[in-house]
N, C-alpha and C positions, 0 to 999 in steps of 0.2 A: 464499424470500421474493422477491417481484417488486417492484422499485421503478420499473418502467416503461421500462427500457431494458436493453440487453445490454452491461453494463460490460466484460465480457471481450473482446468483439470490438471495442468502441470503444478499449479500452486497447491491444490488439494493433495496431489500425490506426494509432493515434498513434505507437507505438513503431516500426512499420514506416516511417512517414513521417519519423521522426527518424533512421532508418538504424541503429537499435540492436537490432532484433528479429532473432532467428535461429530457424530451425525445427529440430526434431529434439531428441533427448535431450541432456542435459548429459553430455559425455564428458570425464572427468578427464584422460585422455591428451591429448586435443585441447586442453584448458584449459592444460596444462603446456607444450605445444609451440607453440601458435598465439597469438602476441601480439595479433593483431586480434580473435580470438575471445574472449580473456581480457578485452580492453578493452571489447568490446561487452557481455560478460556483466556486468562491473562497472557500466557505464553503465546497463544495463537494471535492475540491482538498485537503484541510486541513484534512477533515475527512478521505479521502482515505489514505493520508500519515500516519495518526495516526493508522488506521486499519492495514496497512502493517507492520509498526514497532511493533505494539502490538501483532500481530499474531505470528511473528517469535519466540519470547521466548517460547510461548506455544508449538509450533511445536518442539522446541529443548527439552523442559522439559518433554513432553509426550513421547519422543522417536520416534516420527513420522518420522522425517528426517532420523535418523539412520536406522529405519526399512525399509524405502523406498530405501535409497541409500547405505545401508550396512555400513555406518560409519557417524560420525558427519561431516557435511560440513556447511560452512557459507552461510547465505542467503544474497546475495549482492543486495541491494535495488537500483533501478534506475528509474528515471523519466526524460525522455528526455525534458520535459517542465520546469524542475526545476534544471538546471545545478548547480553543486557544493553541492547539497543536499545529494548526494550518500554517501559520507564518514560519515557524521553525522548520517544519517539514518542507514547505515550498522553497525556502532558502536552500536547504540541503539538497533538494532535488534538481536544481537548475543552475546554469551559469549566472553569475551576478548580473550581467548586463541585461538578461532577459526578464528579471524580476524587479528592476528599479521602480517601475510604475506601481507594481503590486505592493511594494514596501513603503511607498510615499504616503 
């Protein structure tokens, strides 16, 4: 699905400008030994979570979701590395009436 811009490169550019982006694979050994790497990784994770939750209301309000899918649908947020966060994030990302079934 194309919504008119390259969100991945925009996100990476923003994270680089904030000084929290790092290149390469996530290395568990480096994560355990390098405090700066660990801090950047955590900041990047938090920033990504905020970006995902903040983007969804704009997609709803602008009508983008309804235009693409033909009707309003909820954005279900998921991060396999952060179990339990999905419900809170999905609630924050959507109008209440769209997620009633999700929360039931």
